[in-house]
KOLTOR-698487 format. One line per field, with one value per residue: residue number from 0; y, z, x of N, C-alpha, C in turn; residue in one letter; chain. Coordinates in Angstrom, 3 decimals, padded with zeros to 6 digits. Layout:
# KOLTOR-698487
nr	c(NUM:...)
n_yy	c(Y:...)
n_zz	c(Z:...)
n_xx	c(X:...)
ca_yy	c(Y:...)
ca_zz	c(Z:...)
ca_xx	c(X:...)
c_yy	c(Y:...)
c_zz	c(Z:...)
c_xx	c(X:...)
rest	c(a:...)
kette	c(A:...)
//
This chain:
# KOLTOR-698487
nr	c(0:1:2:3:4:5:6:7:8:9:10:11:12:13:14:15:16:17:18:19:20:21:22:23:24:25:26:27:28:29:30:31:32:33:34:35:36:37:38:39:40:41:42:43:44:45:46:47:48:49:50:51:52:53:54:55:56:57:58:59:60:61:62:63:64:65:66:67:68:69:70:71:72:73:74:75:76:77:78:79:80:81:82:83:84:85:86:87:88:89:90:91:92:93:94:95:96)
n_yy	c(093.839:094.307:094.251:096.229:094.850:094.773:095.005:092.739:090.459:089.987:089.026:086.622:083.280:081.635:078.733:075.574:073.607:074.875:075.109:072.404:071.760:073.435:072.403:069.691:069.606:071.898:074.035:077.158:079.452:082.111:084.994:086.535:089.156:089.265:089.352:088.489:086.634:083.319:083.553:086.241:086.125:084.296:085.753:087.920:086.687:085.610:087.982:089.425:087.732:086.423:083.740:080.601:079.802:076.922:076.030:077.220:077.137:078.022:078.977:079.795:081.065:081.062:083.404:082.833:082.940:084.468:084.345:086.096:086.105:088.246:089.497:089.482:088.660:088.655:086.968:087.993:087.080:085.296:084.891:082.341:081.535:078.785:078.198:076.481:076.166:075.963:073.172:073.542:076.322:079.000:080.983:083.688:084.991:083.050:081.325:080.018:080.217)
n_zz	c(057.093:057.386:060.292:061.910:061.505:063.565:065.843:066.079:067.104:070.437:072.367:072.543:073.812:076.299:077.676:079.419:078.086:075.614:074.727:074.367:072.282:070.296:069.880:069.168:067.242:065.729:066.356:067.281:069.875:070.578:072.210:071.197:069.765:070.730:068.727:066.217:063.159:061.976:059.492:059.437:061.500:060.413:058.186:059.567:061.114:059.060:057.746:059.840:060.769:058.596:057.798:056.659:057.164:058.057:059.427:061.655:064.900:067.204:070.605:073.108:076.259:079.439:082.089:085.389:088.544:091.348:094.847:097.640:100.896:101.789:099.431:096.129:092.834:089.240:086.662:083.339:080.388:077.660:074.247:072.536:070.006:068.245:066.162:063.397:061.659:058.545:058.027:058.931:058.977:061.313:064.196:065.446:068.004:069.829:070.008:071.940:074.395)
n_xx	c(001.459:004.879:006.897:009.476:012.667:014.586:013.044:011.498:012.865:013.450:015.338:018.058:017.634:019.309:019.813:020.254:018.734:018.311:020.940:021.629:019.819:020.845:023.446:022.983:020.880:020.957:019.250:018.119:017.120:014.850:013.456:010.547:008.424:004.947:003.025:003.936:004.510:005.444:006.629:007.536:009.433:011.253:012.276:013.439:015.500:017.087:017.924:019.220:021.303:022.411:021.936:020.466:017.187:015.438:013.138:010.585:009.389:006.850:006.226:004.001:004.438:003.134:003.310:004.550:002.822:004.014:004.554:005.600:005.837:003.398:003.089:002.130:003.070:003.559:005.208:006.114:004.167:005.558:006.681:008.227:010.582:011.657:014.206:015.244:018.194:020.021:022.184:025.538:025.503:025.971:025.166:026.700:026.447:025.757:027.879:030.545:029.331)
ca_yy	c(094.810:093.796:095.065:096.486:093.616:094.851:094.934:091.419:089.614:090.712:088.579:085.177:082.544:080.760:077.843:074.244:072.967:075.549:074.759:071.037:071.828:074.071:071.516:068.412:069.706:073.189:074.827:078.309:079.934:083.551:085.582:087.405:089.886:088.372:089.423:088.234:085.336:082.510:084.101:087.452:085.706:083.687:086.812:088.711:085.909:085.530:089.297:089.849:086.862:085.897:082.278:080.083:079.204:075.803:075.858:078.029:076.679:079.045:078.517:080.859:080.656:081.880:083.803:082.241:083.815:084.272:084.949:086.204:086.521:088.711:090.236:088.594:089.251:087.740:087.114:088.293:086.057:085.512:084.038:081.845:080.982:077.814:078.381:075.501:076.728:074.996:072.520:074.248:077.727:079.289:082.338:083.979:085.410:081.863:080.553:080.290:080.423)
ca_zz	c(057.123:058.074:061.386:061.823:061.770:064.855:066.959:066.124:068.025:071.683:072.889:072.450:075.058:076.502:078.814:079.148:077.062:074.338:074.322:073.835:070.971:069.344:069.588:068.580:066.132:065.052:066.625:068.132:070.486:070.759:072.675:070.113:070.036:070.830:067.587:064.951:062.538:061.667:058.272:059.823:062.290:059.480:057.434:060.487:061.449:057.860:057.484:060.940:061.005:057.337:057.768:055.982:058.128:057.516:060.103:062.853:065.793:068.198:071.870:074.009:077.636:080.426:083.223:086.672:089.645:092.458:096.103:098.648:102.086:101.464:098.177:094.988:091.564:088.107:085.607:082.085:079.358:076.556:073.074:072.147:068.661:068.058:064.754:062.861:060.516:057.651:058.545:058.568:059.352:062.742:064.643:066.264:069.387:070.663:070.068:073.100:075.591)
ca_xx	c(002.528:006.063:007.416:010.914:013.413:015.275:012.103:010.854:013.634:013.708:016.636:018.283:017.431:020.458:019.616:020.817:017.913:018.576:022.298:021.558:019.157:021.765:024.567:022.569:019.942:021.138:018.053:018.398:015.885:014.764:012.210:010.067:007.185:003.796:002.113:004.623:004.254:006.626:007.226:008.268:010.597:012.194:012.941:014.256:016.699:017.921:018.525:020.091:022.445:022.939:021.834:019.282:016.254:014.667:011.856:010.351:008.318:006.527:005.662:003.543:004.691:002.425:004.135:004.182:002.434:004.941:004.137:006.643:005.107:002.042:003.145:001.958:003.470:003.446:006.203:005.408:003.970:006.495:006.564:009.544:010.715:012.728:014.548:016.195:018.907:020.649:023.385:026.761:025.359:026.110:024.861:027.886:026.192:025.601:029.115:031.398:028.527)
c_yy	c(094.255:094.776:095.300:095.235:093.628:094.702:093.573:090.509:090.427:090.341:087.091:084.540:081.535:079.991:076.500:073.540:073.560:075.246:073.347:071.014:072.399:073.114:070.259:068.557:071.015:074.056:075.918:078.838:081.424:083.902:086.591:088.156:088.937:088.330:089.209:086.824:084.599:083.095:085.347:087.111:085.125:084.757:087.649:087.984:085.846:086.848:089.676:089.038:086.232:084.382:081.888:079.344:078.105:075.741:076.771:077.418:077.740:078.415:079.745:080.352:081.614:082.178:083.199:083.321:083.468:084.988:084.938:086.880:086.967:089.477:089.233:089.336:088.216:088.024:087.335:087.053:086.350:084.548:083.657:081.321:080.030:077.760:077.350:076.122:075.632:074.445:073.253:075.740:077.868:080.729:082.671:084.346:084.231:081.109:080.988:080.529:079.120)
c_zz	c(057.936:059.170:061.164:062.275:063.156:066.034:067.098:067.146:069.274:072.236:072.600:073.819:075.187:077.809:078.469:078.031:075.683:073.823:073.743:072.454:069.913:068.933:068.826:067.312:065.351:065.163:067.635:068.685:070.776:071.425:071.614:070.561:069.992:069.571:066.239:064.457:062.302:060.472:058.588:060.614:061.366:058.711:058.327:060.824:060.244:057.580:058.553:061.008:059.751:057.274:056.991:056.986:057.433:058.106:061.319:063.625:066.858:069.422:072.671:075.431:078.585:081.590:084.519:087.647:090.811:093.692:097.061:099.861:101.693:100.149:097.024:093.716:090.464:087.129:084.288:081.204:078.232:075.414:072.662:070.725:068.658:066.559:064.345:061.638:059.755:058.259:058.032:058.881:060.863:062.993:065.703:067.714:070.338:070.870:071.272:074.388:076.346)
c_xx	c(003.694:006.507:008.909:011.664:014.041:014.323:011.439:011.531:013.951:015.081:016.805:018.044:018.569:020.237:020.261:020.059:018.224:019.977:022.343:020.918:020.094:022.877:024.136:021.737:020.039:019.877:018.414:017.080:015.979:013.449:011.802:008.818:005.995:002.945:002.804:004.325:005.562:007.375:008.061:009.525:011.666:012.967:013.863:015.558:017.633:018.619:019.547:021.388:023.031:022.973:020.580:018.416:015.463:013.263:011.792:009.181:008.114:005.889:005.264:003.680:003.970:003.363:003.628:003.725:003.351:004.412:005.319:006.019:003.707:001.984:003.053:002.345:003.379:004.570:005.471:005.225:004.951:006.190:007.980:009.493:011.898:013.005:015.588:016.849:019.639:021.937:024.620:026.710:025.469:025.694:025.906:027.579:026.054:026.907:029.961:030.618:028.456)
rest	c(m:m:k:e:i:e:t:i:i:i:r:p:i:i:t:e:k:c:t:d:l:r:e:k:q:n:i:y:s:f:e:v:l:k:n:v:t:k:h:e:i:m:h:a:i:e:k:m:y:g:v:t:v:e:r:v:n:l:v:n:t:k:g:k:v:k:t:k:r:f:i:e:g:k:r:p:d:i:k:k:a:y:v:k:i:k:k:g:d:k:i:q:i:f:e:g:v)
kette	c(A:A:A:A:A:A:A:A:A:A:A:A:A:A:A:A:A:A:A:A:A:A:A:A:A:A:A:A:A:A:A:A:A:A:A:A:A:A:A:A:A:A:A:A:A:A:A:A:A:A:A:A:A:A:A:A:A:A:A:A:A:A:A:A:A:A:A:A:A:A:A:A:A:A:A:A:A:A:A:A:A:A:A:A:A:A:A:A:A:A:A:A:A:A:A:A:A)
//
């Protein structure tokens, strides 16, 4: 069963590494729900941004345990999607960042 397109993509990830990937290889990165597939992500990106997706790679990132004095906390686990889009296509939310 397909999930709602708007809920699959949580947020774009904008870091130095992601900016280099975008500029050199046309790969964009997003934080996505933990239980979605590559196929669902591909369809969501194509519908939301009107681009052609060539490939989707997924990475599960474990949250770090942080300690400050005697208080211990944990950052959340996240799932990242690295999406390669067709040469010449652009996603506007990333431009000018």
